[in-house]
Structures are given as C-alpha cells and as structure tokens.
C-alpha positions as CSV (number, residue, x, y, z in Angstrom):
1,S,36.0,-29.3,-52.2
2,H,38.0,-27.9,-49.3
3,S,40.7,-26.6,-51.8
4,L,38.1,-24.5,-53.6
5,K,37.8,-21.0,-52.3
6,L,35.2,-18.5,-53.6
7,S,35.5,-14.8,-53.9
8,K,33.2,-11.8,-54.9
9,E,34.3,-12.1,-58.5
10,D,33.1,-15.8,-58.9
11,I,29.8,-16.7,-60.6
12,I,28.0,-19.8,-59.3
13,L,25.7,-21.7,-61.7
14,Y,23.2,-23.7,-59.7
15,S,21.5,-26.0,-62.3
16,A,20.0,-28.7,-60.0
17,K,16.5,-28.9,-58.4
18,V,16.3,-29.2,-54.6
19,I,15.5,-32.7,-53.6
20,P,12.5,-32.8,-51.2
21,G,13.8,-33.0,-47.7
22,N,17.1,-31.3,-48.4
23,E,15.7,-27.7,-48.5
24,T,17.3,-26.6,-45.2
25,Q,20.9,-27.8,-46.1
26,V,20.7,-26.3,-49.6
27,M,19.5,-23.0,-48.3
28,K,22.3,-22.8,-45.7
29,M,24.8,-23.4,-48.5
30,L,23.4,-20.7,-50.7
31,N,23.4,-18.3,-47.7
32,R,27.1,-19.0,-47.1
33,I,27.8,-18.2,-50.7
34,S,25.8,-15.0,-50.5
35,E,27.9,-13.9,-47.4
36,I,31.1,-14.3,-49.5
37,G,29.6,-12.1,-52.2
38,S,29.6,-14.4,-55.1
39,T,26.9,-14.2,-57.8
40,I,24.5,-17.1,-58.0
41,V,22.7,-17.9,-61.2
42,M,19.7,-20.3,-60.9
43,G,16.1,-20.7,-61.9
44,K,14.0,-21.9,-64.9
45,N,14.5,-18.7,-66.8
46,E,18.2,-19.3,-67.1
47,Q,17.7,-22.6,-68.9
48,L,20.3,-24.4,-66.8
49,H,18.4,-27.4,-65.6
50,T,17.4,-30.6,-67.3
51,S,15.8,-33.7,-65.8
52,G,17.9,-36.6,-64.7
53,H,15.3,-39.0,-66.0
54,G,14.9,-39.9,-69.6
55,Y,12.0,-38.6,-71.7
56,R,9.5,-40.8,-73.5
57,G,11.3,-40.7,-76.8
58,E,14.6,-41.6,-75.2
59,L,13.1,-44.5,-73.3
60,E,11.4,-45.8,-76.5
61,E,14.7,-45.6,-78.3
62,V,16.5,-47.7,-75.7
63,L,13.8,-50.4,-75.8
64,K,14.1,-50.7,-79.6
65,I,17.9,-51.0,-79.4
66,V,17.9,-53.6,-76.6
67,K,14.8,-55.6,-77.7
68,P,14.1,-57.4,-74.4
69,Q,11.9,-60.5,-74.1
70,H,11.1,-59.7,-70.5
71,F,10.4,-56.1,-69.3
72,L,9.9,-55.2,-65.6
73,P,9.9,-51.4,-64.9
74,I,11.3,-50.5,-61.5
75,H,12.0,-47.4,-59.3
76,G,9.3,-44.8,-59.3
77,E,5.6,-44.1,-58.7
78,L,3.1,-46.8,-59.7
79,L,1.5,-44.4,-62.2
80,F,4.8,-43.9,-64.0
81,L,5.6,-47.6,-63.9
82,K,2.3,-48.4,-65.6
83,E,3.0,-45.9,-68.3
84,H,6.5,-47.3,-68.8
85,E,5.0,-50.8,-69.2
86,L,2.6,-49.6,-71.9
87,L,5.5,-48.0,-73.7
88,G,7.3,-51.4,-73.7
89,K,4.3,-53.2,-75.1
90,S,4.0,-50.7,-77.8
91,T,7.5,-51.6,-79.0
92,G,6.6,-55.3,-79.3
93,I,7.7,-56.7,-75.9
94,R,5.4,-59.7,-75.1
95,H,6.2,-60.4,-71.4
96,T,5.9,-57.3,-69.1
97,A,4.8,-56.9,-65.5
98,V,4.7,-54.3,-62.7
99,I,5.2,-55.5,-59.1
100,K,5.0,-53.8,-55.7
101,N,7.4,-54.0,-52.8
102,G,7.7,-57.5,-51.5
103,E,6.2,-59.3,-54.6
104,M,8.4,-62.0,-56.2
105,L,8.4,-63.2,-59.8
106,G,10.0,-66.2,-61.6
107,V,11.3,-65.8,-65.1
108,S,10.8,-68.7,-67.7
109,H,13.9,-70.4,-69.2
110,L,15.0,-69.4,-72.6
111,R,15.9,-71.8,-75.5
112,N,17.4,-70.5,-78.6
113,R,16.8,-67.1,-77.2
114,R,13.1,-67.5,-77.1
115,V,10.6,-67.9,-74.2
116,L,8.9,-71.3,-74.0
117,S,6.0,-70.2,-71.6
118,N,4.1,-67.1,-70.5
119,G,7.3,-65.5,-69.3
120,F,6.6,-64.5,-65.6
121,L,5.5,-66.8,-62.7
122,S,4.4,-65.3,-59.4
123,L,6.3,-66.7,-56.4
124,G,4.3,-65.0,-53.7
125,K,4.9,-61.9,-51.5
126,E,7.3,-61.3,-48.7
127,N,6.2,-59.2,-45.8
128,L,8.7,-56.4,-45.8
129,Q,9.1,-53.9,-42.9
130,L,11.2,-50.9,-42.3
131,M,14.1,-51.7,-40.0
132,Y,15.9,-49.2,-37.8
133,S,19.4,-49.1,-36.3
134,D,19.5,-47.6,-32.9
135,G,23.1,-47.4,-31.6
136,D,25.6,-50.2,-31.9
137,K,23.4,-53.1,-30.9
138,A,19.7,-52.2,-31.1
139,F,18.2,-53.1,-34.4
140,G,14.6,-53.8,-35.3
141,T,11.2,-52.5,-36.4
142,S,9.6,-49.3,-35.1
143,T,7.4,-51.3,-32.8
144,E,10.4,-53.3,-31.3
145,L,12.3,-50.1,-30.7
146,C,9.3,-48.1,-29.4
147,V,9.9,-45.3,-31.9
148,D,6.3,-44.0,-31.7
149,E,6.3,-44.0,-27.9
150,R,9.6,-42.2,-27.8
151,L,8.4,-39.6,-30.2
152,R,5.3,-39.1,-28.1
153,I,7.3,-38.7,-24.9
154,A,9.6,-36.2,-26.6
155,S,6.6,-34.2,-27.8
156,D,4.2,-34.4,-24.8
157,G,6.5,-35.4,-21.9
158,I,6.2,-38.1,-19.2
159,I,5.0,-38.1,-15.6
160,V,6.0,-40.7,-13.0
161,V,3.8,-40.9,-9.9
162,S,5.0,-42.9,-6.9
163,M,2.3,-43.5,-4.2
164,E,2.7,-45.1,-0.7
165,I,-0.8,-46.0,0.4
166,L,-2.3,-46.0,3.9
167,R,-5.7,-47.5,4.2
168,P,-7.6,-46.3,7.4
169,Q,-8.3,-48.7,10.1
170,D,-11.8,-49.6,11.2
171,A,-13.0,-46.9,13.6
172,D,-16.6,-46.1,14.4
173,G,-17.6,-42.5,14.1
174,F,-15.0,-41.5,11.5
175,E,-15.1,-41.1,7.8
176,K,-12.8,-43.5,5.9
177,I,-10.6,-41.9,3.3
178,I,-7.4,-43.3,1.8
179,K,-4.3,-41.3,2.5
180,G,-1.0,-41.4,0.6
181,K,2.5,-40.2,0.3
182,I,2.9,-39.0,-3.3
183,R,6.0,-38.2,-5.3
184,I,5.7,-36.8,-8.8
185,T,8.6,-36.7,-11.3
186,T,8.2,-35.1,-14.8
187,R,10.4,-35.0,-17.9
188,C,10.0,-33.0,-21.1
189,L,7.1,-31.1,-19.6
190,W,6.5,-27.4,-19.2
191,L,5.8,-26.8,-15.5
192,D,5.0,-23.1,-15.6
193,K,7.5,-22.2,-12.8
194,G,6.1,-25.0,-10.5
195,K,2.4,-24.1,-10.8
196,L,1.6,-27.2,-12.8
197,L,3.5,-29.4,-10.3
198,D,1.5,-28.0,-7.4
199,A,-1.7,-28.6,-9.4
200,L,-0.6,-32.2,-10.1
201,H,-0.1,-32.9,-6.4
202,K,-3.5,-31.5,-5.6
203,A,-5.2,-33.5,-8.3
204,A,-3.3,-36.7,-7.3
205,H,-4.4,-36.5,-3.7
206,A,-8.0,-35.7,-4.6
207,A,-8.1,-38.6,-7.0
208,L,-6.6,-40.9,-4.4
209,S,-9.1,-39.8,-1.7
210,S,-12.0,-40.4,-4.1
211,C,-11.1,-44.1,-4.4
212,P,-13.0,-46.6,-2.2
213,V,-11.0,-47.8,0.8
214,N,-11.0,-51.4,-0.3
215,C,-10.2,-50.8,-4.0
216,P,-7.1,-52.6,-5.5
217,L,-3.9,-50.8,-6.1
218,A,-4.4,-51.2,-9.9
219,H,-7.6,-49.2,-9.7
220,M,-5.8,-46.4,-7.8
221,E,-3.1,-46.3,-10.4
222,K,-5.6,-46.1,-13.2
223,T,-7.6,-43.4,-11.5
224,V,-4.7,-41.1,-10.7
225,S,-3.2,-41.6,-14.2
226,A,-6.4,-40.6,-15.9
227,V,-6.9,-37.5,-13.6
228,L,-3.3,-36.2,-14.1
229,R,-3.4,-36.8,-17.9
230,K,-6.7,-34.9,-18.1
231,M,-5.3,-32.0,-16.0
232,V,-2.2,-31.6,-18.2
233,R,-4.3,-31.7,-21.3
234,K,-6.5,-28.8,-20.0
235,Y,-3.5,-26.9,-18.6
236,S,-1.1,-27.0,-21.6
237,S,-2.9,-29.0,-24.4
238,K,-0.4,-31.8,-24.0
239,R,-1.0,-35.6,-23.6
240,P,1.9,-36.9,-21.5
241,E,2.6,-40.5,-20.8
242,V,1.6,-41.0,-17.1
243,I,3.1,-43.9,-15.1
244,A,1.5,-44.4,-11.7
245,I,3.0,-46.9,-9.1
246,A,1.1,-47.6,-5.9
247,L,2.5,-49.6,-2.9
248,E,1.1,-50.4,0.4
249,N,3.3,-48.7,3.0
250,P,1.3,-47.4,6.0
251,A,4.5,-46.8,8.1
252,G,6.0,-44.6,5.4
253,V,2.9,-42.5,5.2
254,L,2.6,-42.0,8.9
255,S,6.3,-41.2,9.4
256,D,6.2,-38.7,6.5
257,E,3.1,-37.1,8.1
258,L,4.8,-36.8,11.5
259,N,8.1,-35.5,10.0
260,A,6.2,-32.9,8.0
261,R,4.4,-31.6,11.1
262,L,7.6,-31.6,13.2
263,S,9.4,-29.7,10.5
264,G,6.5,-27.2,10.1
265,K,6.0,-28.1,6.5
266,S,2.7,-29.2,4.9
267,H,2.0,-30.4,1.4
268,V,-1.0,-28.8,-0.1
269,G,-3.8,-31.3,-0.7
270,F,-1.9,-34.0,1.3
271,G,-5.1,-34.8,3.1
272,I,-3.5,-33.7,6.5
273,P,-4.0,-30.1,7.6
274,T,-1.5,-28.2,9.5
275,L,-1.6,-28.7,13.2
276,R,-2.5,-25.3,14.7
277,K,-1.7,-24.0,18.2
278,V,-3.4,-20.8,19.5
279,V,-1.9,-19.0,22.5
280,D,-3.8,-16.0,23.9
281,G,-1.2,-14.9,26.5
282,H,-3.9,-15.0,29.2
283,P,-4.7,-17.8,31.7
284,K,-8.3,-17.6,30.6
285,K,-10.1,-20.4,29.0
286,R,-9.6,-20.4,25.2
287,R,-12.6,-20.4,22.8
288,P,-13.0,-23.1,20.2
289,S,-12.4,-21.7,16.7
290,K,-15.4,-21.8,14.3
291,K,-14.9,-22.1,10.5
292,H,-17.1,-23.1,7.7
293,E,-16.1,-26.4,6.1
294,E,-15.7,-26.1,2.4
295,E,-15.4,-29.2,0.2
296,V,-12.7,-28.9,-2.5
297,S,-11.2,-31.3,-4.9
298,S,-8.6,-32.6,-2.3
299,H,-10.0,-33.9,0.9
300,T,-8.5,-32.8,4.2
301,H,-8.4,-34.6,7.5
302,P,-8.1,-32.5,10.6
303,V,-5.8,-33.4,13.4
304,N,-6.6,-33.4,17.1
305,N,-5.0,-30.4,18.8
306,T,-4.4,-30.6,22.6
307,Q,-3.2,-27.8,24.9
308,E,-2.8,-27.6,28.6
309,E,-4.8,-24.8,30.3
310,L,-3.8,-23.1,33.5
311,E,-7.4,-23.4,34.9
312,G,-8.4,-25.3,38.0
313,H,-10.3,-27.8,35.8
314,G,-7.1,-29.1,34.3
315,I,-6.6,-30.1,30.6
316,E,-8.9,-29.3,27.8
317,V,-8.7,-31.1,24.5
318,E,-10.1,-29.2,21.5
319,R,-10.2,-29.9,17.8
320,N,-9.3,-27.3,15.2
321,L,-10.4,-27.5,11.6
322,S,-8.4,-26.4,8.6
323,E,-10.4,-25.2,5.7
324,N,-8.1,-25.6,2.7
325,A,-4.5,-25.2,1.6
326,A,-4.4,-21.4,2.0
327,T,-5.8,-21.6,5.6
328,S,-3.3,-24.3,6.4
329,T,-0.4,-22.2,5.3
330,S,-1.5,-19.2,7.4
331,D,-2.0,-21.4,10.4
332,L,1.4,-22.9,9.9
333,T,3.0,-19.4,10.1
334,E,1.1,-18.7,13.4
335,A,2.2,-22.0,14.9
336,V,5.9,-21.5,14.0
337,S,5.9,-18.1,15.7
338,H,5.5,-19.7,19.1
339,N,8.5,-20.6,21.2
340,S,10.1,-24.0,21.0
341,E,9.2,-25.0,24.6
342,E,5.5,-24.7,23.9
343,S,5.9,-26.6,20.6
344,D,7.6,-29.5,22.4
345,D,4.7,-29.8,24.7
346,L,2.3,-29.7,21.8
347,W,4.1,-32.4,19.9
348,K,4.3,-34.7,22.9
349,S,0.5,-34.6,23.2
350,F,0.3,-35.2,19.4
351,I,2.5,-38.3,19.6
352,V,0.3,-39.7,22.4
353,S,-2.8,-39.3,20.3
354,S,-3.8,-41.5,17.4
355,P,-1.9,-41.0,14.1
356,V,-5.0,-40.5,11.9
357,D,-7.7,-38.1,13.3
358,E,-11.0,-37.5,11.5
359,L,-13.3,-34.6,11.1
360,V,-16.5,-34.3,13.2
361,K,-18.7,-31.3,12.7
362,D,-21.7,-30.1,14.6
363,N,-24.8,-28.3,13.1
364,N,-23.4,-24.7,13.5
365,G,-20.1,-25.5,11.9
366,S,-18.1,-25.4,15.2
367,V,-16.0,-28.3,16.3
368,P,-17.2,-30.3,19.3
369,R,-15.0,-31.5,22.1
370,E,-13.4,-34.9,21.9
371,E,-13.4,-37.8,24.3
372,H,-10.7,-37.3,26.9
373,S,-8.3,-40.1,27.4
374,E,-8.4,-42.0,30.7
375,E,-5.0,-40.6,31.7
376,F,-6.2,-37.0,31.2
377,K,-9.4,-37.7,33.1
378,K,-7.4,-38.9,36.2
379,K,-5.2,-35.8,36.1
380,E,-8.1,-33.5,35.8
381,I,-10.0,-35.0,38.7
382,S,-6.9,-35.0,40.9
383,K,-6.2,-31.3,40.3
384,G,-9.7,-30.0,41.2
385,D,-12.7,-31.0,43.1
386,S,-14.9,-33.4,41.1
387,N,-18.0,-31.7,42.5
388,E,-17.0,-28.4,40.8
389,I,-17.1,-29.9,37.3
390,P,-20.3,-29.1,35.5
391,K,-22.5,-32.0,34.3
392,S,-22.6,-30.4,30.8
393,Q,-18.8,-30.7,30.6
394,L,-18.9,-34.3,31.6
395,E,-21.6,-35.0,29.0
396,S,-19.5,-33.4,26.3
397,S,-16.7,-35.8,27.0
398,K,-18.7,-38.8,25.9
399,P,-17.6,-40.4,22.6
400,V,-19.3,-39.1,19.4
401,K,-21.5,-41.8,17.9
402,R,-21.4,-42.4,14.2
403,N,-24.3,-40.8,12.4
404,K,-25.2,-43.6,10.0
405,W,-27.4,-43.1,7.0
406,K,-31.0,-44.3,7.4
407,P,-32.8,-46.0,4.5
408,E,-35.2,-43.2,4.1
409,E,-32.4,-40.7,4.0
410,V,-30.6,-42.7,1.3
411,K,-33.7,-42.9,-0.8
412,K,-34.2,-39.2,-0.6
413,V,-30.6,-38.6,-1.7
414,I,-31.2,-41.0,-4.7
415,K,-34.4,-39.2,-5.6
416,M,-32.9,-35.7,-5.4
417,R,-29.8,-36.8,-7.3
418,G,-32.0,-38.3,-10.0
419,E,-34.0,-35.1,-10.4
420,L,-30.7,-33.2,-10.9
421,H,-29.2,-35.8,-13.2
422,S,-29.2,-33.7,-16.3
423,R,-27.5,-30.8,-14.5
424,F,-24.8,-33.2,-13.2
425,E,-23.8,-34.0,-16.8
426,V,-22.2,-30.6,-16.9
427,V,-18.6,-30.9,-15.6
428,K,-18.4,-27.5,-13.9
429,R,-20.1,-26.5,-10.6
430,R,-21.1,-30.0,-9.5
431,M,-20.3,-29.2,-5.9
432,A,-23.0,-26.5,-6.0
433,L,-25.5,-29.2,-6.9
434,W,-24.4,-31.3,-3.9
435,E,-24.8,-28.2,-1.7
436,E,-28.4,-27.8,-3.1
437,I,-29.1,-31.4,-2.3
438,S,-27.7,-30.9,1.2
439,A,-30.0,-27.8,1.7
440,N,-33.0,-29.7,0.5
441,L,-32.3,-32.5,3.0
442,L,-31.9,-29.9,5.8
443,A,-35.3,-28.5,4.9
444,D,-36.7,-32.1,5.5
445,G,-34.9,-32.2,8.9
446,I,-31.9,-34.3,7.7
447,N,-28.5,-32.7,8.5
448,R,-26.0,-33.9,5.9
449,S,-23.0,-32.0,4.5
450,P,-22.5,-31.8,0.7
451,G,-19.4,-34.0,1.1
452,Q,-21.4,-36.7,2.9
453,C,-24.0,-36.6,0.1
454,K,-21.4,-37.0,-2.5
455,S,-19.6,-39.8,-0.6
456,I,-22.8,-41.8,-0.2
457,W,-23.7,-41.4,-3.9
458,T,-20.2,-42.7,-4.8
459,S,-20.7,-45.7,-2.6
460,L,-24.1,-46.4,-4.2
461,V,-22.7,-46.2,-7.7
462,Q,-19.9,-48.6,-6.8
463,K,-22.4,-51.1,-5.2
464,Y,-24.7,-50.7,-8.2
465,E,-21.8,-51.7,-10.6
466,E,-21.0,-54.7,-8.5
467,S,-24.7,-55.8,-8.3
468,K,-25.4,-55.5,-12.1
469,S,-23.7,-58.9,-12.8
470,D,-25.2,-60.7,-9.8
471,E,-28.8,-61.6,-9.8
472,K,-28.8,-62.4,-6.1
473,S,-27.5,-58.9,-5.3
474,K,-30.1,-57.3,-7.5
475,K,-32.9,-58.8,-5.4
476,S,-31.3,-58.4,-2.0
477,W,-30.0,-54.8,-2.4
478,P,-33.0,-52.5,-1.7
479,Y,-31.7,-49.5,-3.7
480,F,-31.0,-51.4,-7.0
481,E,-34.2,-50.4,-8.8
482,D,-33.9,-46.8,-7.9
483,M,-30.3,-46.6,-9.0
484,N,-31.0,-48.6,-12.1
485,K,-33.6,-46.0,-13.2
486,I,-31.1,-43.2,-13.1
487,L,-27.9,-45.0,-14.3
488,S,-29.6,-47.1,-17.0
489,D,-31.0,-43.9,-18.6
490,L,-27.5,-42.5,-18.6
491,E,-26.1,-45.6,-20.4
492,T,-29.0,-45.4,-23.0
493,T,-28.1,-41.7,-23.6
494,V,-24.4,-42.5,-24.1
495,T,-25.2,-45.4,-26.5
496,K,-27.4,-43.2,-28.6
C-alpha cells in the first residue's frame, strides 16, 4: 500500500514462493526493501510457507463430505489430474473423467438424485487457439498478427533492396552484363560503422552481374536476396529478412551513372569504374596505361576516355581500365585534381560517346585503341596531311571483332572443368581454379581470361538446365552429353 512506509526497525516476513516468470519483479522489490534497511525473513528453514493447494488427505475429506455423482478434476498438470481422478474413485464416485483443452462432455440427467445412464457423454472437441490483442483494433492468432515474423525481424533485422535494372543492348564485340542502380535500407541490424553496408552493396552488384541478361526480375530478386542473407550470416551470424524489389528502369540507371561521374563520386562495385583523365603537362603523345585485369566478385565495366592531343595528327581516343574499387578511388582523386576547364572538355566527349562501354583486352594486358567516330576522323584528316598518317595507325582504328567461342574451345573448357569438379566443390579460391583453366587453354594456344571461362560455364549450366526437360533440345544441343556427365554426377552425390 502507498500509505505503508518501512524503516530500518521493521521485519518483513516473506512466506510465499516466487511464481515462475515473476522472478525479476520480486527481486526488484526485495532489493528496494534492502536499500531501506529492513530485515527480511524468508526461506524453508523459517517454516513460514505452506502450499496453496490442498494435500491428499484434505482432498479426500472434501470428496467424502460432498459425495458427488460426477467428478471432473480441472486445473493442473495431466499427471496430477489423473491422480485426483483415482482418489475420487477410491471414495466411491462412479462417474469420473479427465479431459484436455477443447474437449466437451455432456452430463446425464438426474432423477431422484441418481444417474440414469453412464454419466458422461462426449460431445466432440473444439479447435482452440491462443488469441492476441495488438492495440485497439488488431485481434487474432499469432499467424494472423505475424508474431513470429515480427520477433524474427526484431532479433535478426531486415534488409530492403531496391534495384533499377538496365539490360545491355545488343552490340557485337562486347560482353553483356546487367547493370543496376541499387539502394539498400536496413533496420535492427548491426552495420559495423558502415563496413557491412559497403559489403552488402558489393555483394548485391556482384549477384546482379552474375544473372543472365534475359533472366526475369523475380530471378534477380531471389538471387540478390540469397546472396545478401548469406553474407550477413557469415558477417554477424544473423539471419535477416531480405526484401528485394527489381524494376526495369534503364533511364534511371544511365542518369545515375552520369550524375555520379559528373559529381566525381563512384559507388564501389557499381559495375562502372571511375573515368580517369591523365595529363602529363607536355605536348607529347601520351602512352596507354597498362594494368593487369583482376576478376573480383563485382564485375566492372570500363568507360571510354577521350582526350584531345596537341599533335599534328589530331585527336586520339584511348581506353583506360580500372582494376577494382581501390584503383577506381585513387584514379578519382587524380581526376578531380585537374582544372575545371579540362574536365568540361572531357565530359563533353563522354556525353557524345555511348552510355555503356565494355572492356576489350589484348594479349599483353594493355588496352587497344578504339574505333574513331566519323566526326573525329574528318577533323583529324583536315588538320594534317593524310599521307603522313602511318598505315599501322589506320589499321588500329578498325572495329574490334567479337572473339566468339569455337566448339572445340567450349569442349576443352567443359573437359577441364569436369577434371577440376571435386576441387570446385570447395567454396573458397574458386577463382584460382578458373585461372588454372585459363592457363591450360593458353598452353593449347587458346587465349581466354578466367572471367570468360567462368562466364561461358555459367551459360552452359543455364542451357543445360533448360534442356533437361526438353527431349528435342537434348538431341540438338551438342554439349548436352558432356555437361550431363559432370552435373548428373553432382546431383547423384547430393542425393546420397
């Protein structure tokens, strides 16, 4: 009571047992009494507590006094209810029963205070469910109120991924990779000072780039969700709810790409490297940069970089390659350091060029020259004498033809991949195996990068899955038998 005040001289007799579930509240109360300084007397040795339930002798005495003709024990564990029923039968009660939650019984009519039939009649069972009240209006079962899902989100968090998709147009000579503008929102999730969010962006772009160009949006959503959920589980041992939403919006992706470059900002793993501009400060001809291409989890698409040269030959168009996210960032700092006038000229040439440029590598890892536009060719010829232009330079201006896979090359890739199949079952260092396949092909005179080998294998697996259910495709597709030997063995191993 609020009117009751304790002091140090008071003695508190605590005779009850703590009801399971109330331990925290009871302990807080005892702590407050201890702060006041009052003496607390409690425990079995003090002989203060007695059970609130009757003992066997007391229950038997009640049954003998009442002498019921029907006896139905309720409230308690099933074990104790059965014992109580046996106690009732021992006192001479003829009609007894023990029922569970939801079961219904009918009781026979009495005449002259005696039962005319067997006493109890089963009326069936009602399907009872726990009902929850959530606020003023929401009322229903745990499934209807999504109680389990809400508890899981509160414990493991939620990730919402919004993706605007750009599918590449048909263009000979370029690798087709899906690009996207991705936004990630998280709730109830530990982000490790932004490190996890950066990792999620990289994983989302890598997962999106791995999808076939013509795959449906639902497949993209499923792939990205699975990758992000797996990454968070490895990072923080949590299993968040991942909601991925994919929409076709090429204009949004291109505008975001252009704005990012104009503002000098680049998302790591966006699939678009930073556009780099190199200024030597001398009117001499600049050398093409040479870097080793390294395949990582997120695919990158280099962008054409054009720059006017002060030579008599006119304008040179060269392509620069960005290795990965760290290289892109350092190149970005270099590009921003140039004056605004030079940057304006650079962006003008970028806007004239195509919005999506693809990577073309030569054997030595250097980047070959691109095909000049007709407008640039006219300017170049008008500035200098056409006879002074070397033939080698004119030959280098020819468009690069697409290096398609030959049937014998595809069969060699399938054979080498099958030989390394057991090693590919290990999740780590798979890229090293593709590099080994690429090196073996090079030894046979076939120049293919690890990324190209991995890409053709992904396409073969997709075609194999489509052909399994079509007998006509099985016969018409020349690689079905070779693929079936490898992948059918895998399915057999998984089944075992």
